[in-house]
C-alpha positions in Angstrom: 54.8 -56.8 -30.6 55.7 -53.2 -31.1 52.6 -50.9 -32.2 54.6 -49.6 -35.2 54.7 -53.3 -36.6 50.8 -53.9 -36.4 49.2 -53.9 -39.5 46.2 -51.6 -39.7 42.9 -53.6 -40.0 40.9 -53.2 -43.4 40.0 -55.3 -46.4 43.3 -55.9 -47.5 44.3 -57.2 -43.8 41.6 -59.6 -44.3 42.2 -60.5 -48.0 46.0 -61.6 -46.5 44.7 -63.4 -43.5 42.3 -65.3 -45.5 45.2 -66.1 -48.3 47.8 -66.7 -45.5 45.4 -69.3 -44.0 45.4 -71.4 -47.6 49.0 -70.9 -48.1 49.6 -71.6 -44.1 47.8 -75.0 -44.9 49.3 -76.2 -48.3 53.1 -74.8 -46.5 52.3 -77.1 -43.2 50.9 -80.1 -45.4 54.2 -79.7 -47.6 56.4 -78.9 -44.6 55.4 -81.9 -43.0 55.5 -84.4 -46.0 58.6 -83.2 -47.1 60.6 -82.8 -44.0 59.9 -86.0 -43.0 60.9 -85.0 -39.1 58.2 -85.6 -36.9 55.6 -83.5 -35.2 58.3 -83.0 -32.3 61.5 -81.9 -34.4 59.1 -80.0 -36.9 57.2 -77.8 -34.5 60.7 -77.2 -32.5 62.3 -75.8 -36.0 59.4 -73.7 -36.2 59.5 -72.5 -32.7 63.1 -71.8 -33.2 62.4 -69.6 -36.1 59.5 -67.7 -34.7 61.7 -67.1 -31.5 64.4 -65.3 -34.0 61.5 -63.5 -35.9 60.1 -62.2 -32.4 63.7 -61.2 -31.0 64.5 -59.1 -34.4 61.5 -57.4 -34.4 61.7 -56.3 -30.4 65.1 -54.4 -31.9 63.8 -52.6 -35.2 62.6 -49.5 -34.7 61.4 -49.0 -38.0 57.5 -49.5 -39.2 57.5 -52.1 -40.8 54.5 -55.2 -41.1 56.9 -57.7 -42.2 57.6 -59.2 -39.1 53.6 -59.7 -38.2 53.3 -61.6 -41.2 56.3 -63.8 -40.8 54.4 -64.6 -37.6 51.4 -65.2 -39.0 52.7 -67.7 -41.6 55.0 -69.6 -39.0 52.1 -69.7 -36.7 49.7 -71.2 -39.5 52.0 -73.7 -40.7 52.6 -75.3 -36.9 48.8 -74.8 -36.3 48.6 -77.3 -39.4 50.9 -79.8 -37.8 49.5 -79.8 -34.9 46.1 -80.1 -35.8 46.5 -82.7 -38.1 48.8 -84.7 -35.4 45.8 -84.2 -33.0 42.9 -85.3 -35.1 44.9 -88.3 -36.8 47.7 -89.6 -35.2 46.0 -88.8 -31.7 42.9 -89.9 -32.2 43.9 -93.0 -34.5 45.8 -93.9 -31.5 42.5 -94.0 -29.4 40.3 -95.3 -32.2 42.4 -97.4 -34.6 39.4 -98.7 -36.5 39.8 -95.3 -38.6 38.9 -91.9 -39.3 35.0 -93.0 -40.2 34.0 -94.4 -37.2 31.6 -93.4 -34.7 34.2 -92.7 -31.7 36.7 -90.8 -33.9 34.2 -88.8 -35.5 33.2 -87.8 -31.7 36.8 -87.4 -30.5 37.4 -85.3 -33.3 33.8 -82.9 -32.8 35.2 -82.9 -29.0 38.6 -81.3 -30.1 37.2 -79.3 -32.2 34.9 -77.7 -29.3 37.9 -77.6 -26.9 39.8 -75.6 -29.6 36.8 -73.0 -30.1 37.1 -73.2 -26.3 40.7 -72.2 -26.1 40.3 -69.7 -29.2 37.9 -67.7 -27.0 39.8 -67.6 -23.6 43.0 -66.4 -25.5 40.7 -64.0 -27.4 39.2 -62.5 -24.4 42.1 -62.1 -22.8 43.8 -60.3 -25.6 41.1 -57.7 -25.8 41.5 -57.3 -21.9 44.6 -57.3 -20.5 45.7 -54.3 -21.6 46.3 -50.6 -20.1 44.2 -47.7 -21.2 46.8 -46.5 -23.8 47.3 -49.7 -25.4 43.7 -50.1 -25.5 43.2 -46.4 -27.7 46.4 -47.0 -30.0 45.3 -50.7 -30.8 41.2 -50.1 -31.4 42.7 -47.6 -33.8 44.1 -50.1 -36.0 40.9 -52.7 -35.4 42.9 -55.5 -33.4 44.0 -56.4 -29.8 47.2 -56.3 -28.2 49.7 -58.3 -30.1 51.2 -59.8 -27.0 51.4 -63.4 -25.8 47.6 -64.1 -25.2 47.0 -62.8 -29.0 49.8 -65.5 -30.1 47.9 -67.8 -28.5 44.7 -67.1 -29.5 46.1 -67.1 -33.3 47.5 -70.5 -32.7 44.5 -71.8 -31.2 42.7 -70.1 -34.4 45.0 -72.0 -36.5 44.6 -75.4 -35.0 40.8 -74.9 -34.7 40.6 -73.7 -38.1 42.3 -77.0 -39.0 40.4 -79.2 -37.7 37.2 -77.8 -38.2 37.9 -77.3 -41.9 38.9 -81.0 -42.2 35.5 -81.3 -40.6 33.3 -79.8 -43.1 35.1 -81.3 -45.5 34.7 -84.5 -44.7 30.6 -83.9 -44.1 30.0 -82.4 -47.4 33.1 -82.4 -49.8 35.8 -79.7 -50.2 34.0 -78.0 -53.2 30.8 -77.3 -51.0 32.8 -77.0 -47.8 35.0 -74.2 -49.5 31.9 -72.6 -50.8 29.9 -72.6 -47.8 32.5 -71.5 -45.7 33.2 -68.4 -48.1 29.6 -67.3 -47.6 30.2 -67.6 -43.7 33.6 -65.7 -43.8 31.3 -63.2 -46.0 29.2 -63.0 -42.8 32.0 -62.6 -40.4 33.8 -59.9 -42.4 30.0 -57.9 -42.7 29.5 -58.5 -39.4 33.0 -57.0 -38.6 32.4 -54.0 -40.6 28.9 -53.3 -39.1 30.5 -54.1 -35.4 31.1 -50.4 -34.2 33.3 -50.8 -31.0 32.5 -54.4 -30.9 35.3 -55.0 -33.4 37.7 -56.7 -31.0 35.2 -59.2 -30.2 34.1 -59.9 -33.8 37.8 -59.7 -34.9 38.5 -62.9 -33.2 35.2 -64.7 -34.7 36.5 -63.4 -37.9 40.0 -64.9 -37.9 38.4 -68.4 -36.8 36.2 -68.6 -39.8 39.0 -67.6 -42.1 41.3 -70.0 -40.8 38.4 -72.5 -41.2 37.9 -71.5 -44.9 41.3 -71.4 -45.7 41.8 -75.4 -44.6 39.0 -75.9 -46.8 39.8 -74.0 -50.1 43.6 -74.9 -49.3 43.1 -78.7 -49.1 40.7 -78.8 -51.9 43.2 -76.9 -54.3 45.8 -79.2 -53.7 43.8 -82.3 -53.7 41.0 -81.8 -56.4 41.0 -83.9 -59.3 39.4 -80.4 -60.8 42.3 -78.2 -60.1 44.6 -81.4 -60.6 47.8 -79.7 -59.4 49.0 -81.2 -56.4 50.1 -80.1 -53.5 53.6 -78.5 -54.3 52.2 -76.3 -57.0 49.3 -75.2 -54.9 51.7 -74.2 -52.4 53.7 -72.0 -54.7 50.5 -70.4 -55.9 48.9 -70.0 -52.8 52.3 -68.1 -51.1 52.4 -66.0 -54.3 48.8 -64.7 -54.0 50.0 -64.0 -50.3 53.0 -61.9 -51.2 50.7 -60.2 -53.7 48.5 -59.0 -51.2 51.0 -57.8 -48.8 53.1 -55.8 -51.6 49.4 -54.1 -52.5 49.3 -53.3 -49.0 52.1 -51.8 -48.8 51.7 -49.3 -51.9 48.5 -48.7 -50.5 50.6 -47.5 -47.2 53.6 -45.6 -49.2 50.4 -43.7 -50.9 48.6 -42.6 -48.1 52.1 -41.8 -46.3 52.6 -39.2 -49.5 49.0 -38.1 -49.6 49.6 -37.4 -45.5 52.8 -36.0 -46.1 
């Protein structure tokens, strides 16, 4: 992705990433439930849409973040579907006696560990596979190069966050998991803020925690008997909130440009 289309990492960026995690969780579930396409056709459509976004982005010379955030949502939606397939359908084939069996739990924990390793690997590659000019330009924005390794890491973070969020919700309940993970996210953001030159290493840690938190919160909003709003309305609410933060970011950027001019 072109540097002109990459966002600046700041407080509003993390607000958008977190809300993208909630929205992507709800949208992924809604897409899977309502489309009835199944895992392979559903992912094929999302892949085609993502490819179209990247193709148009390569030809657009105007500075705009739209392509980045479209890619984030498409990948997060696909990651939710992949994670649900792996953690429920695939594990269910191996341990058909149910998701609460010891074997099924062990398999899901092993899957979580593998996904964490993939996130760390692709995150490391996104930081280290770049030249000096890319390094200087990207560090001013506070994020790694948005090449293939970056998007592979973002997909890994989404799948990891979905599985890990479900594990946490299963362990302590959706409400408690949402609160505890929100505290963990606040800690990760504090570490990122104080990280100095280590921002790019802490970036992926924070993304992983945000994805996990978004899963627990999104599922709680859609499934909680307290909120009692259901998946379609939860998807609408998180989507509107996500777009609102992007509008806030856009207006903030416009004001900064006006002051600089």
